[in-house]
Every structure is written in C-alpha cells, then in structure tokens.
TORDRENTI-881575 format. One record per residue: residue number from 1; z negated, x, y of N, C-alpha, C in turn. Coordinates in Angstrom, 3 decimals, padded with zeros to 6 digits. Example, Ala and Ser with C-alpha at 12.3 -4.5 7.8 and 13.67 -1.06 7.14 Angstrom:
! residues 2
<num 1	n.zz -007.800	n.xx 013.190	n.yy -005.690	ca.zz -007.800	ca.xx 012.300	ca.yy -004.500	c.zz -007.800	c.xx 013.200	c.yy -003.300>
<num 2	n.zz -007.080	n.xx 012.850	n.yy -002.250	ca.zz -007.140	ca.xx 013.670	ca.yy -001.060	c.zz -007.870	c.xx 012.900	c.yy 000.030>
This chain:
! residues 92
<num 1	n.zz -082.731	n.xx 105.109	n.yy 092.373	ca.zz -082.628	ca.xx 105.900	ca.yy 093.570	c.zz -083.739	c.xx 106.950	c.yy 093.558>
<num 2	n.zz -083.393	n.xx 108.166	n.yy 093.843	ca.zz -084.353	ca.xx 109.247	ca.yy 093.890	c.zz -084.816	c.xx 109.431	c.yy 095.333>
<num 3	n.zz -086.082	n.xx 109.142	n.yy 095.580	ca.zz -086.618	ca.xx 109.253	ca.yy 096.928	c.zz -087.319	c.xx 110.592	c.yy 097.089>
<num 4	n.zz -087.288	n.xx 111.120	n.yy 098.281	ca.zz -088.000	ca.xx 112.360	ca.yy 098.556	c.zz -089.496	c.xx 112.078	c.yy 098.618>
<num 5	n.zz -090.278	n.xx 113.143	n.yy 098.517	ca.zz -091.728	ca.xx 112.988	ca.yy 098.631	c.zz -092.095	c.xx 112.308	c.yy 099.939>
<num 6	n.zz -091.450	n.xx 112.727	n.yy 101.023	ca.zz -091.733	ca.xx 112.137	ca.yy 102.335	c.zz -091.489	c.xx 110.629	c.yy 102.315>
<num 7	n.zz -090.361	n.xx 110.212	n.yy 101.771	ca.zz -090.018	ca.xx 108.788	ca.yy 101.746	c.zz -091.015	c.xx 107.997	c.yy 100.889>
<num 8	n.zz -091.415	n.xx 108.556	n.yy 099.755	ca.zz -092.376	ca.xx 107.882	ca.yy 098.873	c.zz -093.709	c.xx 107.702	c.yy 099.594>
<num 9	n.zz -094.192	n.xx 108.772	n.yy 100.223	ca.zz -095.485	ca.xx 108.717	ca.yy 100.899	c.zz -095.439	c.xx 107.803	c.yy 102.122>
<num 10	n.zz -094.351	n.xx 107.847	n.yy 102.869	ca.zz -094.222	ca.xx 106.954	ca.yy 104.024	c.zz -094.178	c.xx 105.492	c.yy 103.579>
<num 11	n.zz -093.503	n.xx 105.221	n.yy 102.475	ca.zz -093.448	ca.xx 103.856	ca.yy 101.945	c.zz -094.850	c.xx 103.385	c.yy 101.520>
<num 12	n.zz -095.625	n.xx 104.279	n.yy 100.908	ca.zz -096.997	ca.xx 103.923	ca.yy 100.539	c.zz -097.840	c.xx 103.599	c.yy 101.765>
<num 13	n.zz -097.680	n.xx 104.377	n.yy 102.824	ca.zz -098.425	ca.xx 104.110	ca.yy 104.051	c.zz -098.059	c.xx 102.743	c.yy 104.626>
<num 14	n.zz -096.795	n.xx 102.395	n.yy 104.563	ca.zz -096.355	ca.xx 101.074	ca.yy 105.029	c.zz -096.971	c.xx 099.980	c.yy 104.162>
<num 15	n.zz -096.979	n.xx 100.192	n.yy 102.848	ca.zz -097.564	ca.xx 099.203	ca.yy 101.938	c.zz -099.048	c.xx 098.999	c.yy 102.231>
<num 16	n.zz -099.750	n.xx 100.078	n.yy 102.524	ca.zz -101.176	ca.xx 099.970	ca.yy 102.825	c.zz -101.384	c.xx 099.187	c.yy 104.115>
<num 17	n.zz -100.571	n.xx 099.471	n.yy 105.125	ca.zz -100.697	ca.xx 098.757	ca.yy 106.397	c.zz -100.427	c.xx 097.270	c.yy 106.221>
<num 18	n.zz -099.482	n.xx 096.937	n.yy 105.382	ca.zz -099.129	ca.xx 095.525	ca.yy 105.221	c.zz -099.949	c.xx 094.831	c.yy 104.135>
<num 19	n.zz -100.711	n.xx 095.589	n.yy 103.353	ca.zz -101.462	ca.xx 094.990	ca.yy 102.248	c.zz -102.442	c.xx 093.929	c.yy 102.728>
<num 20	n.zz -103.083	n.xx 094.176	n.yy 103.849	ca.zz -104.101	ca.xx 093.240	ca.yy 104.304	c.zz -103.519	c.xx 091.884	c.yy 104.686>
<num 21	n.zz -102.227	n.xx 091.834	n.yy 104.998	ca.zz -101.630	ca.xx 090.543	ca.yy 105.347	c.zz -100.767	c.xx 089.980	c.yy 104.226>
<num 22	n.zz -100.630	n.xx 090.735	n.yy 103.144	ca.zz -099.824	ca.xx 090.256	ca.yy 102.021	c.zz -100.711	c.xx 089.554	c.yy 100.999>
<num 23	n.zz -100.084	n.xx 088.932	n.yy 100.046	ca.zz -100.821	ca.xx 088.238	ca.yy 098.995	c.zz -100.785	c.xx 089.043	c.yy 097.693>
<num 24	n.zz -100.374	n.xx 090.305	n.yy 097.756	ca.zz -100.303	ca.xx 091.159	ca.yy 096.571	c.zz -101.718	c.xx 091.405	c.yy 096.046>
<num 25	n.zz -101.891	n.xx 091.296	n.yy 094.750	ca.zz -103.216	ca.xx 091.517	ca.yy 094.176	c.zz -103.561	c.xx 093.004	c.yy 094.209>
<num 26	n.zz -104.849	n.xx 093.270	n.yy 094.143	ca.zz -105.290	ca.xx 094.667	ca.yy 094.105	c.zz -104.729	c.xx 095.363	c.yy 092.875>
<num 27	n.zz -104.674	n.xx 094.668	n.yy 091.744	ca.zz -104.166	ca.xx 095.277	ca.yy 090.510	c.zz -102.694	c.xx 095.658	c.yy 090.667>
<num 28	n.zz -101.890	n.xx 094.781	n.yy 091.256	ca.zz -100.474	ca.xx 095.084	ca.yy 091.482	c.zz -100.317	c.xx 096.262	c.yy 092.430>
<num 29	n.zz -101.109	n.xx 096.249	n.yy 093.503	ca.zz -101.045	ca.xx 097.346	ca.yy 094.458	c.zz -101.466	c.xx 098.656	c.yy 093.807>
<num 30	n.zz -102.516	n.xx 098.620	n.yy 092.986	ca.zz -102.995	ca.xx 099.833	ca.yy 092.313	c.zz -101.906	c.xx 100.422	c.yy 091.421>
<num 31	n.zz -101.172	n.xx 099.566	n.yy 090.720	ca.zz -100.084	ca.xx 100.050	ca.yy 089.859	c.zz -098.944	c.xx 100.653	c.yy 090.663>
<num 32	n.zz -098.558	n.xx 099.998	n.yy 091.741	ca.zz -097.467	ca.xx 100.556	ca.yy 092.550	c.zz -097.911	c.xx 101.855	c.yy 093.216>
<num 33	n.zz -099.192	n.xx 101.934	n.yy 093.583	ca.zz -099.739	ca.xx 103.149	ca.yy 094.190	c.zz -099.646	c.xx 104.327	c.yy 093.223>
<num 34	n.zz -100.155	n.xx 104.157	n.yy 092.000	ca.zz -100.157	ca.xx 105.274	ca.yy 091.057	c.zz -098.741	c.xx 105.625	c.yy 090.616>
<num 35	n.zz -097.882	n.xx 104.636	n.yy 090.461	ca.zz -096.482	ca.xx 104.918	ca.yy 090.116	c.zz -095.825	c.xx 105.773	c.yy 091.188>
<num 36	n.zz -096.091	n.xx 105.450	n.yy 092.441	ca.zz -095.500	ca.xx 106.209	ca.yy 093.542	c.zz -096.006	c.xx 107.653	c.yy 093.554>
<num 37	n.zz -097.305	n.xx 107.825	n.yy 093.390	ca.zz -097.870	ca.xx 109.185	ca.yy 093.404	c.zz -097.334	c.xx 109.997	c.yy 092.227>
<num 38	n.zz -097.262	n.xx 109.385	n.yy 091.058	ca.zz -096.757	ca.xx 110.104	ca.yy 089.884	c.zz -095.270	c.xx 110.429	c.yy 090.002>
<num 39	n.zz -094.553	n.xx 109.770	n.yy 090.891	ca.zz -093.128	ca.xx 110.060	ca.yy 091.076	c.zz -092.888	c.xx 111.244	c.yy 092.010>
<num 40	n.zz -093.933	n.xx 111.720	n.yy 092.676	ca.zz -093.772	ca.xx 112.851	ca.yy 093.591	c.zz -093.392	c.xx 114.110	c.yy 092.826>
<num 41	n.zz -092.595	n.xx 114.935	n.yy 093.470	ca.zz -092.137	ca.xx 116.172	ca.yy 092.834	c.zz -093.008	c.xx 117.354	c.yy 093.260>
<num 42	n.zz -093.205	n.xx 118.272	n.yy 092.316	ca.zz -093.905	ca.xx 119.533	ca.yy 092.566	c.zz -095.314	c.xx 119.359	c.yy 093.123>
<num 43	n.zz -096.064	n.xx 118.433	n.yy 092.521	ca.zz -097.461	ca.xx 118.291	ca.yy 092.916	c.zz -098.341	c.xx 118.689	c.yy 091.736>
<num 44	n.zz -099.543	n.xx 119.100	n.yy 092.052	ca.zz -100.447	ca.xx 119.571	ca.yy 091.005	c.zz -101.110	c.xx 118.399	c.yy 090.296>
<num 45	n.zz -101.640	n.xx 118.708	n.yy 089.115	ca.zz -102.353	ca.xx 117.679	ca.yy 088.364	c.zz -103.571	c.xx 117.188	c.yy 089.128>
<num 46	n.zz -104.172	n.xx 118.041	n.yy 089.938	ca.zz -105.354	ca.xx 117.614	ca.yy 090.697	c.zz -105.011	c.xx 116.476	c.yy 091.664>
<num 47	n.zz -103.789	n.xx 116.446	n.yy 092.158	ca.zz -103.352	ca.xx 115.353	ca.yy 093.025	c.zz -103.245	c.xx 114.060	c.yy 092.216>
<num 48	n.zz -102.657	n.xx 114.159	n.yy 091.031	ca.zz -102.549	ca.xx 112.990	ca.yy 090.150	c.zz -103.948	c.xx 112.495	c.yy 089.781>
<num 49	n.zz -104.842	n.xx 113.418	n.yy 089.477	ca.zz -106.204	ca.xx 113.067	ca.yy 089.106	c.zz -106.911	c.xx 112.340	c.yy 090.254>
<num 50	n.zz -106.765	n.xx 112.851	n.yy 091.477	ca.zz -107.364	ca.xx 112.203	ca.yy 092.644	c.zz -106.734	c.xx 110.820	c.yy 092.857>
<num 51	n.zz -105.422	n.xx 110.711	n.yy 092.649	ca.zz -104.746	ca.xx 109.419	ca.yy 092.793	c.zz -105.294	c.xx 108.409	c.yy 091.790>
<num 52	n.zz -105.611	n.xx 108.874	n.yy 090.601	ca.zz -106.192	ca.xx 107.970	ca.yy 089.596	c.zz -107.583	c.xx 107.498	c.yy 090.025>
<num 53	n.zz -108.321	n.xx 108.389	n.yy 090.688	ca.zz -109.614	ca.xx 107.973	ca.yy 091.246	c.zz -109.401	c.xx 106.882	c.yy 092.293>
<num 54	n.zz -108.425	n.xx 107.075	n.yy 093.181	ca.zz -108.107	ca.xx 106.058	ca.yy 094.191	c.zz -107.663	c.xx 104.764	c.yy 093.512>
<num 55	n.zz -106.847	n.xx 104.875	n.yy 092.475	ca.zz -106.369	ca.xx 103.691	ca.yy 091.759	c.zz -107.565	c.xx 102.888	c.yy 091.225>
<num 56	n.zz -108.498	n.xx 103.564	n.yy 090.615	ca.zz -109.685	ca.xx 102.892	ca.yy 090.092	c.zz -110.445	c.xx 102.177	c.yy 091.206>
<num 57	n.zz -110.603	n.xx 102.860	n.yy 092.331	ca.zz -111.322	ca.xx 102.257	ca.yy 093.457	c.zz -110.575	c.xx 101.053	c.yy 094.016>
<num 58	n.zz -109.237	n.xx 101.136	n.yy 094.066	ca.zz -108.443	ca.xx 099.994	ca.yy 094.530	c.zz -108.709	c.xx 098.797	c.yy 093.624>
<num 59	n.zz -108.742	n.xx 099.049	n.yy 092.332	ca.zz -108.921	ca.xx 097.964	ca.yy 091.364	c.zz -110.326	c.xx 097.374	c.yy 091.384>
<num 60	n.zz -111.323	n.xx 098.182	n.yy 091.729	ca.zz -112.706	ca.xx 097.733	ca.yy 091.576	c.zz -113.441	c.xx 097.459	c.yy 092.879>
<num 61	n.zz -113.011	n.xx 098.037	n.yy 093.982	ca.zz -113.718	ca.xx 097.859	ca.yy 095.249	c.zz -112.954	c.xx 096.887	c.yy 096.133>
<num 62	n.zz -113.339	n.xx 095.680	n.yy 096.087	ca.zz -112.680	ca.xx 094.676	ca.yy 096.901	c.zz -113.467	c.xx 093.396	c.yy 096.877>
<num 63	n.zz -112.892	n.xx 092.389	n.yy 097.459	ca.zz -113.557	ca.xx 091.103	ca.yy 097.515	c.zz -112.507	c.xx 090.009	c.yy 097.584>
<num 64	n.zz -112.936	n.xx 088.808	n.yy 097.348	ca.zz -112.069	ca.xx 087.643	ca.yy 097.459	c.zz -112.478	c.xx 086.909	c.yy 098.731>
<num 65	n.zz -111.498	n.xx 086.675	n.yy 099.614	ca.zz -111.817	ca.xx 086.022	ca.yy 100.883	c.zz -112.010	c.xx 084.517	c.yy 100.700>
<num 66	n.zz -112.283	n.xx 083.839	n.yy 101.799	ca.zz -112.581	ca.xx 082.404	ca.yy 101.749	c.zz -111.406	c.xx 081.578	c.yy 101.235>
<num 67	n.zz -110.190	n.xx 082.094	n.yy 101.394	ca.zz -109.003	ca.xx 081.375	ca.yy 100.928	c.zz -108.674	c.xx 081.701	c.yy 099.470>
<num 68	n.zz -109.463	n.xx 082.598	n.yy 098.870	ca.zz -109.250	ca.xx 082.948	ca.yy 097.474	c.zz -108.323	c.xx 084.130	c.yy 097.258>
<num 69	n.zz -107.970	n.xx 084.862	n.yy 098.323	ca.zz -107.084	ca.xx 086.016	ca.yy 098.195	c.zz -107.903	c.xx 087.292	c.yy 098.036>
<num 70	n.zz -107.381	n.xx 088.215	n.yy 097.236	ca.zz -108.047	ca.xx 089.497	ca.yy 097.021	c.zz -107.801	c.xx 090.403	c.yy 098.221>
<num 71	n.zz -108.816	n.xx 091.136	n.yy 098.612	ca.zz -108.704	ca.xx 092.085	ca.yy 099.715	c.zz -109.401	c.xx 093.377	c.yy 099.346>
<num 72	n.zz -109.022	n.xx 094.444	n.yy 100.045	ca.zz -109.686	ca.xx 095.730	ca.yy 099.875	c.zz -110.525	c.xx 096.012	c.yy 101.111>
<num 73	n.zz -111.572	n.xx 096.741	n.yy 100.901	ca.zz -112.454	ca.xx 097.150	ca.yy 101.979	c.zz -111.691	c.xx 098.038	c.yy 102.964>
<num 74	n.zz -111.916	n.xx 097.836	n.yy 104.264	ca.zz -111.226	ca.xx 098.628	ca.yy 105.286	c.zz -111.529	c.xx 100.117	c.yy 105.177>
<num 75	n.zz -112.751	n.xx 100.461	n.yy 104.789	ca.zz -113.105	ca.xx 101.879	ca.yy 104.634	c.zz -112.302	c.xx 102.508	c.yy 103.497>
<num 76	n.zz -112.080	n.xx 101.761	n.yy 102.425	ca.zz -111.270	ca.xx 102.259	ca.yy 101.317	c.zz -109.827	c.xx 102.481	c.yy 101.781>
<num 77	n.zz -109.277	n.xx 101.514	n.yy 102.495	ca.zz -107.908	ca.xx 101.655	ca.yy 103.004	c.zz -107.796	c.xx 102.849	c.yy 103.950>
<num 78	n.zz -108.812	n.xx 103.049	n.yy 104.787	ca.zz -108.804	ca.xx 104.182	ca.yy 105.711	c.zz -108.844	c.xx 105.509	c.yy 104.945>
<num 79	n.zz -109.653	n.xx 105.566	n.yy 103.891	ca.zz -109.734	ca.xx 106.789	ca.yy 103.087	c.zz -108.423	c.xx 107.109	c.yy 102.392>
<num 80	n.zz -107.794	n.xx 106.096	n.yy 101.820	ca.zz -106.505	ca.xx 106.301	ca.yy 101.156	c.zz -105.450	c.xx 106.725	c.yy 102.170>
<num 81	n.zz -105.442	n.xx 106.080	n.yy 103.329	ca.zz -104.477	ca.xx 106.422	ca.yy 104.376	c.zz -104.628	c.xx 107.873	c.yy 104.796>
<num 82	n.zz -105.868	n.xx 108.301	n.yy 105.007	ca.zz -106.119	ca.xx 109.699	ca.yy 105.401	c.zz -105.616	c.xx 110.656	c.yy 104.313>
<num 83	n.zz -105.910	n.xx 110.345	n.yy 103.065	ca.zz -105.481	ca.xx 111.192	ca.yy 101.947	c.zz -103.955	c.xx 111.262	c.yy 101.880>
<num 84	n.zz -103.292	n.xx 110.121	n.yy 102.040	ca.zz -101.826	ca.xx 110.103	ca.yy 101.988	c.zz -101.213	c.xx 110.896	c.yy 103.148>
<num 85	n.zz -101.821	n.xx 110.820	n.yy 104.318	ca.zz -101.311	ca.xx 111.588	ca.yy 105.468	c.zz -101.471	c.xx 113.077	c.yy 105.225>
<num 86	n.zz -102.541	n.xx 113.467	n.yy 104.549	ca.zz -102.715	ca.xx 114.876	ca.yy 104.177	c.zz -101.630	c.xx 115.304	c.yy 103.187>
<num 87	n.zz -101.354	n.xx 114.452	n.yy 102.200	ca.zz -100.268	ca.xx 114.749	ca.yy 101.251	c.zz -098.933	c.xx 114.840	c.yy 101.964>
<num 88	n.zz -098.702	n.xx 113.939	n.yy 102.891	ca.zz -097.460	ca.xx 113.931	ca.yy 103.645	c.zz -097.271	c.xx 115.248	c.yy 104.390>
<num 89	n.zz -098.349	n.xx 115.745	n.yy 104.948	ca.zz -098.286	ca.xx 117.011	ca.yy 105.667	c.zz -098.055	c.xx 118.191	c.yy 104.718>
<num 90	n.zz -098.666	n.xx 118.142	n.yy 103.543	ca.zz -098.611	ca.xx 119.283	ca.yy 102.628	c.zz -097.460	c.xx 119.270	c.yy 101.628>
<num 91	n.zz -096.896	n.xx 118.101	n.yy 101.327	ca.zz -095.910	ca.xx 118.016	ca.yy 100.244	c.zz -094.564	c.xx 117.446	c.yy 100.654>
<num 92	n.zz -094.297	n.xx 117.347	n.yy 101.943	ca.zz -092.979	ca.xx 116.833	ca.yy 102.326	c.zz -092.281	c.xx 117.775	c.yy 103.276>
C-alpha cells in the first residue's frame, strides 16, 4: 500500500504516543521510524540525515524500567514529536 506523506507522518506520531505503553523495543521502534521517514516522497537528504540522527538517539538514549522494559526519555520523545509535526506541516 502506498501511503501519503501525511499518513506516514501521522502514523509515526501515533506510534510515538503509544510507545510508552507498548512493549516494543527501542531498536524495533528505531527501525520502523527510519523506514517510515525514508518512505516519504520528495524530501531532501537533509531530512533523511536528521532522521538518522534521531534513529541513533532512539537506539542509545533510553533506560530499562523496574519491570525490565525499555523506555525512551520523555524529552527525546517530545523532540521527535516536534520534528515530525514540523515535517507534517511542510511535507504533506
């Protein structure tokens, strides 16, 4: 299925909102994040490059909670959310 840029970005925002309550690992989320960004149409390489920076941070900036589940820092999630909303405004 070919999704529009808007649909891809909105789906990523939903994934970020639900990530904190899901059991998805940071590594899995990082892969789905970069795959989604790379699937966007008519975006510059600088966007892909910035997404790779976010991917690295997703993979490396986190912690394991008391139950043993991986989590991401709220500030990181807020930064990614803000960036995605900017993309949504500019590329959809």
